[in-house]
N, CA, C, O and the ligand as a Tripos MOL2 file, in Angstrom:
@<TRIPOS>MOLECULE
protein
  257   255    65     0     0
PROTEIN
NO_CHARGES

@<TRIPOS>ATOM
      1 N           0.8270   -1.2000    0.0000 N.3       1 MET1
      2 CA          0.0000    0.0000    0.0000 C.3       1 MET1
      3 C           0.8540    1.2390    0.0000 C.2       1 MET1
      4 O           1.3310    1.6900    1.0420 O.2       1 MET1
      5 N           1.0370    1.7720   -1.1550 N.am      2 THR2
      6 CA          1.8540    2.9840   -1.2670 C.3       2 THR2
      7 C           1.0730    4.0320   -2.0560 C.2       2 THR2
      8 O           1.6370    4.7530   -2.8790 O.2       2 THR2
      9 N          -0.2200    4.1050   -1.7960 N.am      3 ASP3
     10 CA         -1.0650    4.9980   -2.5670 C.3       3 ASP3
     11 C          -0.7850    6.4670   -2.2890 C.2       3 ASP3
     12 O          -0.0110    7.1120   -2.9960 O.2       3 ASP3
     13 N          -1.4340    6.9890   -1.2380 N.am      4 ASN4
     14 CA         -1.2840    8.4110   -0.9650 C.3       4 ASN4
     15 C          -0.6340    8.6450    0.3950 C.2       4 ASN4
     16 O          -0.7580    9.7150    0.9910 O.2       4 ASN4
     17 N           0.0570    7.6180    0.8630 N.am      5 ALA5
     18 CA          0.6400    7.7390    2.1890 C.3       5 ALA5
     19 C           1.8390    8.6820    2.1770 C.2       5 ALA5
     20 O           2.8990    8.3690    1.6350 O.2       5 ALA5
     21 N           1.6400    9.8210    2.7770 N.am      6 LYS6
     22 CA          2.7220   10.7940    2.8660 C.3       6 LYS6
     23 C           2.5240   11.6170    4.1280 C.2       6 LYS6
     24 O           1.4130   12.0510    4.4310 O.2       6 LYS6
     25 N           3.5820   11.8220    4.8410 N.am      7 CYS7
     26 CA          3.4800   12.5860    6.0690 C.3       7 CYS7
     27 C           3.1740   14.0500    5.7820 C.2       7 CYS7
     28 O           3.9020   14.6930    5.0260 O.2       7 CYS7
     29 N           2.1040   14.5910    6.3760 N.am      8 PRO8
     30 CA          1.7430   15.9940    6.1550 C.3       8 PRO8
     31 C           2.6860   16.9520    6.8690 C.2       8 PRO8
     32 O           2.6860   18.1540    6.6030 O.2       8 PRO8
     33 N           3.4740   16.4190    7.7600 N.am      9 ASP9
     34 CA          4.3340   17.2650    8.5750 C.3       9 ASP9
     35 C           5.7160   17.4270    7.9660 C.2       9 ASP9
     36 O           6.2190   18.5450    7.8510 O.2       9 ASP9
     37 N           6.3360   16.3120    7.5730 N.am     10 CYS10
     38 CA          7.7000   16.3890    7.0700 C.3      10 CYS10
     39 C           7.8290   15.9130    5.6290 C.2      10 CYS10
     40 O           8.8950   16.0420    5.0260 O.2      10 CYS10
     41 N           6.7460   15.3620    5.0700 N.am     11 GLY11
     42 CA          6.7830   14.9650    3.6760 C.3      11 GLY11
     43 C           7.3560   13.5780    3.4360 C.2      11 GLY11
     44 O           7.4580   13.1390    2.2910 O.2      11 GLY11
     45 N           7.7250   12.8950    4.4880 N.am     12 ASN12
     46 CA          8.2700   11.5540    4.3570 C.3      12 ASN12
     47 C           7.2140   10.5980    3.7970 C.2      12 ASN12
     48 O           6.0390   10.6830    4.1530 O.2      12 ASN12
     49 N           7.6390    9.7010    2.9290 N.am     13 THR13
     50 CA          6.6830    8.7590    2.3490 C.3      13 THR13
     51 C           6.8740    7.3400    2.8810 C.2      13 THR13
     52 O           6.1910    6.4140    2.4430 O.2      13 THR13
     53 N           7.7770    7.1720    3.8020 N.am     14 GLU14
     54 CA          7.9480    5.8570    4.4060 C.3      14 GLU14
     55 C           7.0480    5.7670    5.6380 C.2      14 GLU14
     56 O           7.3960    6.2050    6.7350 O.2      14 GLU14
     57 N           5.9030    5.1940    5.4100 N.am     15 ILE15
     58 CA          4.8890    5.1370    6.4510 C.3      15 ILE15
     59 C           4.8150    3.7280    7.0420 C.2      15 ILE15
     60 O           4.6310    2.7470    6.3210 O.2      15 ILE15
     61 N           4.9570    3.6490    8.3230 N.am     16 GLY16
     62 CA          4.8360    2.3710    9.0050 C.3      16 GLY16
     63 C           3.4300    2.1730    9.5120 C.2      16 GLY16
     64 O           2.6630    3.1250    9.6600 O.2      16 GLY16
     65 N           3.1000    0.9170    9.7770 N.am     17 ARG17
     66 CA          1.7500    0.6410   10.2730 C.3      17 ARG17
     67 C           1.8290   -0.0410   11.6340 C.2      17 ARG17
     68 O           2.5570   -1.0140   11.8260 O.2      17 ARG17
     69 N           1.0620    0.4970   12.5620 N.am     18 GLY18
     70 CA          1.0090   -0.0920   13.8890 C.3      18 GLY18
     71 C          -0.4050   -0.4860   14.2230 C.2      18 GLY18
     72 O          -1.3330   -0.2660   13.4450 O.2      18 GLY18
     73 N          -0.5560   -1.0710   15.3900 N.am     19 LYS19
     74 CA         -1.8850   -1.5100   15.8050 C.3      19 LYS19
     75 C          -2.0760   -1.2240   17.2820 C.2      19 LYS19
     76 O          -1.2580   -1.6120   18.1150 O.2      19 LYS19
     77 N          -3.1610   -0.5440   17.5940 N.am     20 LEU20
     78 CA         -3.5340   -0.3790   18.9890 C.3      20 LEU20
     79 C          -4.4440   -1.5240   19.3770 C.2      20 LEU20
     80 O          -5.4160   -1.8060   18.6770 O.2      20 LEU20
     81 N          -4.1510   -2.1730   20.4550 N.am     21 SER21
     82 CA         -5.0130   -3.2670   20.8890 C.3      21 SER21
     83 C          -4.9970   -3.3230   22.4110 C.2      21 SER21
     84 O          -4.4770   -2.4210   23.0670 O.2      21 SER21
     85 N          -5.5560   -4.3610   22.9560 N.am     22 GLY22
     86 CA         -5.5870   -4.4710   24.4050 C.3      22 GLY22
     87 C          -6.4190   -3.3730   25.0090 C.2      22 GLY22
     88 O          -7.6020   -3.2620   24.6860 O.2      22 GLY22
     89 N          -5.8620   -2.5660   25.8600 N.am     23 TYR23
     90 CA         -6.6170   -1.5280   26.5400 C.3      23 TYR23
     91 C          -7.0100   -0.4030   25.6120 C.2      23 TYR23
     92 O          -7.8730    0.4100   25.9450 O.2      23 TYR23
     93 N          -6.3970   -0.3480   24.4710 N.am     24 ALA24
     94 CA         -6.6920    0.7440   23.5530 C.3      24 ALA24
     95 C          -7.7050    0.3440   22.4970 C.2      24 ALA24
     96 O          -7.9380    1.0770   21.5360 O.2      24 ALA24
     97 N          -8.3080   -0.8250   22.6820 N.am     25 VAL25
     98 CA         -9.2670   -1.2710   21.6870 C.3      25 VAL25
     99 C         -10.5010   -0.3700   21.7070 C.2      25 VAL25
    100 O         -10.9250    0.0850   22.7690 O.2      25 VAL25
    101 N         -11.0590   -0.1220   20.5640 N.am     26 LEU26
    102 CA        -12.2350    0.7350   20.4580 C.3      26 LEU26
    103 C         -13.4900   -0.1170   20.3570 C.2      26 LEU26
    104 O         -13.6060   -0.9740   19.4810 O.2      26 LEU26
    105 N         -14.4340    0.1290   21.2710 N.am     27 GLU27
    106 CA        -15.6370   -0.6880   21.3180 C.3      27 GLU27
    107 C         -16.8680    0.1250   20.9400 C.2      27 GLU27
    108 O         -16.9650    1.3080   21.2640 O.2      27 GLU27
    109 N         -17.7980   -0.5130   20.2590 N.am     28 PRO28
    110 CA        -19.0710    0.1630   19.9520 C.3      28 PRO28
    111 C         -19.8170    0.4880   21.2360 C.2      28 PRO28
    112 O         -19.7940   -0.2990   22.1820 O.2      28 PRO28
    113 N         -20.4710    1.6280   21.2780 N.am     29 ILE29
    114 CA        -21.1640    2.0460   22.4940 C.3      29 ILE29
    115 C         -22.4450    1.2580   22.6980 C.2      29 ILE29
    116 O         -22.7770    0.8830   23.8220 O.2      29 ILE29
    117 N         -23.1590    1.0090   21.6220 N.am     30 ASN30
    118 CA        -24.5180    0.4990   21.7420 C.3      30 ASN30
    119 C         -24.6260   -1.0240   21.7250 C.2      30 ASN30
    120 O         -25.7330   -1.5640   21.7260 O.2      30 ASN30
    121 N         -23.5230   -1.7010   21.7080 N.am     31 LYS31
    122 CA        -23.6160   -3.1450   21.6080 C.3      31 LYS31
    123 C         -23.0640   -3.8050   22.8700 C.2      31 LYS31
    124 O         -21.9550   -3.5160   23.3190 O.2      31 LYS31
    125 N         -23.8600   -4.6810   23.4110 N.am     32 ILE32
    126 CA        -23.4580   -5.3390   24.6450 C.3      32 ILE32
    127 C         -22.4400   -6.4430   24.3750 C.2      32 ILE32
    128 O         -21.4000   -6.5320   25.0280 O.2      32 ILE32
    129 N         -22.7710   -7.2760   23.3970 N.am     33 PHE33
    130 CA        -21.8930   -8.3950   23.0860 C.3      33 PHE33
    131 C         -20.9460   -7.9950   21.9740 C.2      33 PHE33
    132 O         -21.2140   -8.2070   20.7910 O.2      33 PHE33
    133 N         -19.8700   -7.4310   22.3710 N.am     34 SER34
    134 CA        -18.9010   -7.0200   21.3630 C.3      34 SER34
    135 C         -17.5100   -7.0670   21.9610 C.2      34 SER34
    136 O         -17.3070   -6.7550   23.1340 O.2      34 SER34
    137 N         -16.5910   -7.4470   21.1640 N.am     35 THR35
    138 CA        -15.2040   -7.4760   21.6230 C.3      35 THR35
    139 C         -14.4440   -6.2510   21.1640 C.2      35 THR35
    140 O         -13.2580   -6.0980   21.4550 O.2      35 THR35
    141 N         -15.1330   -5.3770   20.4410 N.am     36 GLY36
    142 CA        -14.4590   -4.1990   19.9460 C.3      36 GLY36
    143 C         -13.5830   -4.5150   18.7570 C.2      36 GLY36
    144 O         -13.5760   -5.6350   18.2450 O.2      36 GLY36
    145 N         -12.8600   -3.5320   18.3360 N.am     37 SER37
    146 CA        -12.0270   -3.7060   17.1560 C.3      37 SER37
    147 C         -10.6550   -3.1200   17.4000 C.2      37 SER37
    148 O         -10.5040   -2.0910   18.0580 O.2      37 SER37
    149 N          -9.6670   -3.7890   16.8620 N.am     38 ASP38
    150 CA         -8.3240   -3.2170   16.9130 C.3      38 ASP38
    151 C          -8.2700   -1.9240   16.1180 C.2      38 ASP38
    152 O          -9.0600   -1.7130   15.1980 O.2      38 ASP38
    153 N          -7.3450   -1.0770   16.4760 N.am     39 ILE39
    154 CA         -7.1850    0.1870   15.7760 C.3      39 ILE39
    155 C          -5.8650    0.1510   15.0140 C.2      39 ILE39
    156 O          -4.7990   -0.0630   15.5920 O.2      39 ILE39
    157 N          -5.9590    0.3620   13.7230 N.am     40 LEU40
    158 CA         -4.7600    0.3880   12.8950 C.3      40 LEU40
    159 C          -4.2760    1.8210   12.7550 C.2      40 LEU40
    160 O          -5.0730    2.7370   12.5500 O.2      40 LEU40
    161 N          -2.9840    2.0090   12.8660 N.am     41 VAL41
    162 CA         -2.4240    3.3420   12.8560 C.3      41 VAL41
    163 C          -1.2880    3.4340   11.8490 C.2      41 VAL41
    164 O          -0.3660    2.6180   11.8480 O.2      41 VAL41
    165 N          -1.3750    4.4410   10.9940 N.am     42 ASP42
    166 CA         -0.2720    4.7140   10.0810 C.3      42 ASP42
    167 C           0.6100    5.7930   10.6830 C.2      42 ASP42
    168 O           0.1380    6.8700   11.0470 O.2      42 ASP42
    169 N           1.8900    5.4910   10.7820 N.am     43 VAL43
    170 CA          2.8150    6.3780   11.4620 C.3      43 VAL43
    171 C           3.9780    6.7550   10.5470 C.2      43 VAL43
    172 O           4.5440    5.9030    9.8610 O.2      43 VAL43
    173 N           4.3180    8.0180   10.5450 N.am     44 CYS44
    174 CA          5.5030    8.4580    9.8070 C.3      44 CYS44
    175 C           6.7460    7.8930   10.4840 C.2      44 CYS44
    176 O           6.9430    8.0740   11.6860 O.2      44 CYS44
    177 N           7.5750    7.2150    9.7160 N.am     45 THR45
    178 CA          8.7660    6.5970   10.3000 C.3      45 THR45
    179 C           9.8890    7.6020   10.4950 C.2      45 THR45
    180 O          10.9420    7.2630   11.0360 O.2      45 THR45
    181 N           9.6750    8.8090   10.0660 N.am     46 ASN46
    182 CA         10.7070    9.8310   10.2290 C.3      46 ASN46
    183 C          10.4630   10.7010   11.4550 C.2      46 ASN46
    184 O          11.3420   10.8350   12.3060 O.2      46 ASN46
    185 N           9.2830   11.2890   11.5510 N.am     47 CYS47
    186 CA          9.0360   12.2270   12.6400 C.3      47 CYS47
    187 C           8.0260   11.7090   13.6600 C.2      47 CYS47
    188 O           7.8480   12.3130   14.7180 O.2      47 CYS47
    189 N           7.3690   10.6000   13.3490 N.am     48 GLY48
    190 CA          6.4580   10.0070   14.3270 C.3      48 GLY48
    191 C           5.0430   10.5130   14.2820 C.2      48 GLY48
    192 O           4.2300   10.1330   15.1250 O.2      48 GLY48
    193 N           4.7240   11.3500   13.3350 N.am     49 THR49
    194 CA          3.3580   11.8420   13.2230 C.3      49 THR49
    195 C           2.3910   10.7080   12.9120 C.2      49 THR49
    196 O           2.6520    9.8830   12.0360 O.2      49 THR49
    197 N           1.2820   10.6710   13.6290 N.am     50 ILE50
    198 CA          0.2390    9.7020   13.3110 C.3      50 ILE50
    199 C          -0.6020   10.2670   12.1730 C.2      50 ILE50
    200 O          -1.2750   11.2860   12.3270 O.2      50 ILE50
    201 N          -0.5540    9.6000   11.0530 N.am     51 ILE51
    202 CA         -1.1970   10.1120    9.8530 C.3      51 ILE51
    203 C          -2.6480    9.6870    9.7800 C.2      51 ILE51
    204 O          -3.5080   10.4590    9.3560 O.2      51 ILE51
    205 N          -2.9200    8.4600   10.1930 N.am     52 LYS52
    206 CA         -4.2840    7.9760   10.0640 C.3      52 LYS52
    207 C          -4.5550    6.8990   11.1020 C.2      52 LYS52
    208 O          -3.7050    6.0570   11.3930 O.2      52 LYS52
    209 N          -5.7480    6.9480   11.6460 N.am     53 MET53
    210 CA         -6.1870    5.8870   12.5330 C.3      53 MET53
    211 C          -7.4820    5.3150   11.9890 C.2      53 MET53
    212 O          -8.3780    6.0600   11.5940 O.2      53 MET53
    213 N          -7.5810    4.0020   11.9660 N.am     54 LYS54
    214 CA         -8.8300    3.3980   11.5250 C.3      54 LYS54
    215 C          -9.0520    2.0910   12.2610 C.2      54 LYS54
    216 O          -8.1060    1.4100   12.6570 O.2      54 LYS54
    217 N         -10.3180    1.7590   12.4340 N.am     55 VAL55
    218 CA        -10.6130    0.4950   13.0870 C.3      55 VAL55
    219 C         -10.5150   -0.6280   12.0640 C.2      55 VAL55
    220 O         -10.7670   -0.4450   10.8730 O.2      55 VAL55
    221 N         -10.1420   -1.7880   12.5700 N.am     56 LYS56
    222 CA         -9.9290   -2.9150   11.6800 C.3      56 LYS56
    223 C         -11.2420   -3.5050   11.1710 C.2      56 LYS56
    224 O         -11.3240   -4.0080   10.0500 O.2      56 LYS56
    225 N         -12.2620   -3.4330   12.0180 N.am     57 GLN57
    226 CA        -13.5480   -4.0290   11.6510 C.3      57 GLN57
    227 C         -14.6740   -3.0150   11.7980 C.2      57 GLN57
    228 O         -15.4370   -3.0790   12.7620 O.2      57 GLN57
    229 N         -14.7900   -2.0900   10.8660 N.am     58 PRO58
    230 CA        -15.7700   -1.0070   10.9790 C.3      58 PRO58
    231 C         -17.2000   -1.4960   10.9940 C.2      58 PRO58
    232 O         -18.0860   -0.7830   11.4670 O.2      58 PRO58
    233 N         -17.4550   -2.7040   10.4850 N.am     59 GLU59
    234 CA        -18.8300   -3.2000   10.4670 C.3      59 GLU59
    235 C         -19.3780   -3.4030   11.8740 C.2      59 GLU59
    236 O         -20.5920   -3.4550   12.0740 O.2      59 GLU59
    237 N         -18.4850   -3.5160   12.8380 N.am     60 LYS60
    238 CA        -18.9310   -3.6780   14.2170 C.3      60 LYS60
    239 C         -19.6180   -2.4310   14.7580 C.2      60 LYS60
    240 O         -20.3210   -2.4900   15.7670 O.2      60 LYS60
    241 N         -19.4150   -1.3240   14.0970 N.am     61 PHE61
    242 CA        -19.9490   -0.0650   14.6080 C.3      61 PHE61
    243 C         -21.2270    0.3620   13.9030 C.2      61 PHE61
    244 O         -21.7520    1.4470   14.1490 O.2      61 PHE61
    245 N         -21.7100   -0.4840   13.0440 N.am     62 LYS62
    246 CA        -22.9770   -0.1800   12.3860 C.3      62 LYS62
    247 C         -24.1090   -0.2250   13.4010 C.2      62 LYS62
    248 O         -24.1530   -1.1050   14.2610 O.2      62 LYS62
    249 N         -25.0150    0.7230   13.2920 N.am     63 VAL63
    250 CA        -26.1570    0.7680   14.1960 C.3      63 VAL63
    251 C         -27.3470    0.1000   13.5380 C.2      63 VAL63
    252 O         -27.7850    0.5150   12.4650 O.2      63 VAL63
    253 N         -27.8670   -0.9300   14.1760 N.am     64 ARG64
    254 CA        -29.0120   -1.6270   13.5910 C.3      64 ARG64
    255 C         -30.1580   -1.6570   14.5750 C.2      64 ARG64
    256 O         -31.2190   -2.2010   14.2710 O.2      64 ARG64
    257 ZN          6.8370   12.8830    9.2120 Zn       65 ZN65
@<TRIPOS>BOND
     1     1     2 1
     2     2     3 1
     3     3     4 2
     4     3     5 am
     5     5     6 1
     6     6     7 1
     7     7     8 2
     8     7     9 am
     9     9    10 1
    10    10    11 1
    11    11    12 2
    12    11    13 am
    13    13    14 1
    14    14    15 1
    15    15    16 2
    16    15    17 am
    17    17    18 1
    18    18    19 1
    19    19    20 2
    20    19    21 am
    21    21    22 1
    22    22    23 1
    23    23    24 2
    24    23    25 am
    25    25    26 1
    26    26    27 1
    27    27    28 2
    28    27    29 am
    29    29    30 1
    30    30    31 1
    31    31    32 2
    32    31    33 am
    33    33    34 1
    34    34    35 1
    35    35    36 2
    36    35    37 am
    37    37    38 1
    38    38    39 1
    39    39    40 2
    40    39    41 am
    41    41    42 1
    42    42    43 1
    43    43    44 2
    44    43    45 am
    45    45    46 1
    46    46    47 1
    47    47    48 2
    48    47    49 am
    49    49    50 1
    50    50    51 1
    51    51    52 2
    52    51    53 am
    53    53    54 1
    54    54    55 1
    55    55    56 2
    56    55    57 am
    57    57    58 1
    58    58    59 1
    59    59    60 2
    60    59    61 am
    61    61    62 1
    62    62    63 1
    63    63    64 2
    64    63    65 am
    65    65    66 1
    66    66    67 1
    67    67    68 2
    68    67    69 am
    69    69    70 1
    70    70    71 1
    71    71    72 2
    72    71    73 am
    73    73    74 1
    74    74    75 1
    75    75    76 2
    76    75    77 am
    77    77    78 1
    78    78    79 1
    79    79    80 2
    80    79    81 am
    81    81    82 1
    82    82    83 1
    83    83    84 2
    84    83    85 am
    85    85    86 1
    86    86    87 1
    87    87    88 2
    88    87    89 am
    89    89    90 1
    90    90    91 1
    91    91    92 2
    92    91    93 am
    93    93    94 1
    94    94    95 1
    95    95    96 2
    96    95    97 am
    97    97    98 1
    98    98    99 1
    99    99   100 2
   100    99   101 am
   101   101   102 1
   102   102   103 1
   103   103   104 2
   104   103   105 am
   105   105   106 1
   106   106   107 1
   107   107   108 2
   108   107   109 am
   109   109   110 1
   110   110   111 1
   111   111   112 2
   112   111   113 am
   113   113   114 1
   114   114   115 1
   115   115   116 2
   116   115   117 am
   117   117   118 1
   118   118   119 1
   119   119   120 2
   120   119   121 am
   121   121   122 1
   122   122   123 1
   123   123   124 2
   124   123   125 am
   125   125   126 1
   126   126   127 1
   127   127   128 2
   128   127   129 am
   129   129   130 1
   130   130   131 1
   131   131   132 2
   132   131   133 am
   133   133   134 1
   134   134   135 1
   135   135   136 2
   136   135   137 am
   137   137   138 1
   138   138   139 1
   139   139   140 2
   140   139   141 am
   141   141   142 1
   142   142   143 1
   143   143   144 2
   144   143   145 am
   145   145   146 1
   146   146   147 1
   147   147   148 2
   148   147   149 am
   149   149   150 1
   150   150   151 1
   151   151   152 2
   152   151   153 am
   153   153   154 1
   154   154   155 1
   155   155   156 2
   156   155   157 am
   157   157   158 1
   158   158   159 1
   159   159   160 2
   160   159   161 am
   161   161   162 1
   162   162   163 1
   163   163   164 2
   164   163   165 am
   165   165   166 1
   166   166   167 1
   167   167   168 2
   168   167   169 am
   169   169   170 1
   170   170   171 1
   171   171   172 2
   172   171   173 am
   173   173   174 1
   174   174   175 1
   175   175   176 2
   176   175   177 am
   177   177   178 1
   178   178   179 1
   179   179   180 2
   180   179   181 am
   181   181   182 1
   182   182   183 1
   183   183   184 2
   184   183   185 am
   185   185   186 1
   186   186   187 1
   187   187   188 2
   188   187   189 am
   189   189   190 1
   190   190   191 1
   191   191   192 2
   192   191   193 am
   193   193   194 1
   194   194   195 1
   195   195   196 2
   196   195   197 am
   197   197   198 1
   198   198   199 1
   199   199   200 2
   200   199   201 am
   201   201   202 1
   202   202   203 1
   203   203   204 2
   204   203   205 am
   205   205   206 1
   206   206   207 1
   207   207   208 2
   208   207   209 am
   209   209   210 1
   210   210   211 1
   211   211   212 2
   212   211   213 am
   213   213   214 1
   214   214   215 1
   215   215   216 2
   216   215   217 am
   217   217   218 1
   218   218   219 1
   219   219   220 2
   220   219   221 am
   221   221   222 1
   222   222   223 1
   223   223   224 2
   224   223   225 am
   225   225   226 1
   226   226   227 1
   227   227   228 2
   228   227   229 am
   229   229   230 1
   230   230   231 1
   231   231   232 2
   232   231   233 am
   233   233   234 1
   234   234   235 1
   235   235   236 2
   236   235   237 am
   237   237   238 1
   238   238   239 1
   239   239   240 2
   240   239   241 am
   241   241   242 1
   242   242   243 1
   243   243   244 2
   244   243   245 am
   245   245   246 1
   246   246   247 1
   247   247   248 2
   248   247   249 am
   249   249   250 1
   250   250   251 1
   251   251   252 2
   252   251   253 am
   253   253   254 1
   254   254   255 1
   255   255   256 2
@<TRIPOS>SUBSTRUCTURE
     1 MET1         2 RESIDUE 1 A MET
     2 THR2         6 RESIDUE 1 A THR
     3 ASP3        10 RESIDUE 1 A ASP
     4 ASN4        14 RESIDUE 1 A ASN
     5 ALA5        18 RESIDUE 1 A ALA
     6 LYS6        22 RESIDUE 1 A LYS
     7 CYS7        26 RESIDUE 1 A CYS
     8 PRO8        30 RESIDUE 1 A PRO
     9 ASP9        34 RESIDUE 1 A ASP
    10 CYS10       38 RESIDUE 1 A CYS
    11 GLY11       42 RESIDUE 1 A GLY
    12 ASN12       46 RESIDUE 1 A ASN
    13 THR13       50 RESIDUE 1 A THR
    14 GLU14       54 RESIDUE 1 A GLU
    15 ILE15       58 RESIDUE 1 A ILE
    16 GLY16       62 RESIDUE 1 A GLY
    17 ARG17       66 RESIDUE 1 A ARG
    18 GLY18       70 RESIDUE 1 A GLY
    19 LYS19       74 RESIDUE 1 A LYS
    20 LEU20       78 RESIDUE 1 A LEU
    21 SER21       82 RESIDUE 1 A SER
    22 GLY22       86 RESIDUE 1 A GLY
    23 TYR23       90 RESIDUE 1 A TYR
    24 ALA24       94 RESIDUE 1 A ALA
    25 VAL25       98 RESIDUE 1 A VAL
    26 LEU26      102 RESIDUE 1 A LEU
    27 GLU27      106 RESIDUE 1 A GLU
    28 PRO28      110 RESIDUE 1 A PRO
    29 ILE29      114 RESIDUE 1 A ILE
    30 ASN30      118 RESIDUE 1 A ASN
    31 LYS31      122 RESIDUE 1 A LYS
    32 ILE32      126 RESIDUE 1 A ILE
    33 PHE33      130 RESIDUE 1 A PHE
    34 SER34      134 RESIDUE 1 A SER
    35 THR35      138 RESIDUE 1 A THR
    36 GLY36      142 RESIDUE 1 A GLY
    37 SER37      146 RESIDUE 1 A SER
    38 ASP38      150 RESIDUE 1 A ASP
    39 ILE39      154 RESIDUE 1 A ILE
    40 LEU40      158 RESIDUE 1 A LEU
    41 VAL41      162 RESIDUE 1 A VAL
    42 ASP42      166 RESIDUE 1 A ASP
    43 VAL43      170 RESIDUE 1 A VAL
    44 CYS44      174 RESIDUE 1 A CYS
    45 THR45      178 RESIDUE 1 A THR
    46 ASN46      182 RESIDUE 1 A ASN
    47 CYS47      186 RESIDUE 1 A CYS
    48 GLY48      190 RESIDUE 1 A GLY
    49 THR49      194 RESIDUE 1 A THR
    50 ILE50      198 RESIDUE 1 A ILE
    51 ILE51      202 RESIDUE 1 A ILE
    52 LYS52      206 RESIDUE 1 A LYS
    53 MET53      210 RESIDUE 1 A MET
    54 LYS54      214 RESIDUE 1 A LYS
    55 VAL55      218 RESIDUE 1 A VAL
    56 LYS56      222 RESIDUE 1 A LYS
    57 GLN57      226 RESIDUE 1 A GLN
    58 PRO58      230 RESIDUE 1 A PRO
    59 GLU59      234 RESIDUE 1 A GLU
    60 LYS60      238 RESIDUE 1 A LYS
    61 PHE61      242 RESIDUE 1 A PHE
    62 LYS62      246 RESIDUE 1 A LYS
    63 VAL63      250 RESIDUE 1 A VAL
    64 ARG64      254 RESIDUE 1 A ARG
    65 ZN65       257 GROUP 0 **** ****
């Protein structure tokens, strides 16, 4: 994935990907039976700016 990944701060294009999990997992508010979703984070490998955060399983947050 080397589409539009570019650091807005320093212009570096070497973007690393991390994952927030464990205590940092994001859980849907309205669902009782849910394990939440890991959060994927794109990080600039030069200056450390977090460029993008997204949940791994966005379908868990749909309201039905
Ligand atoms: Zn940067």
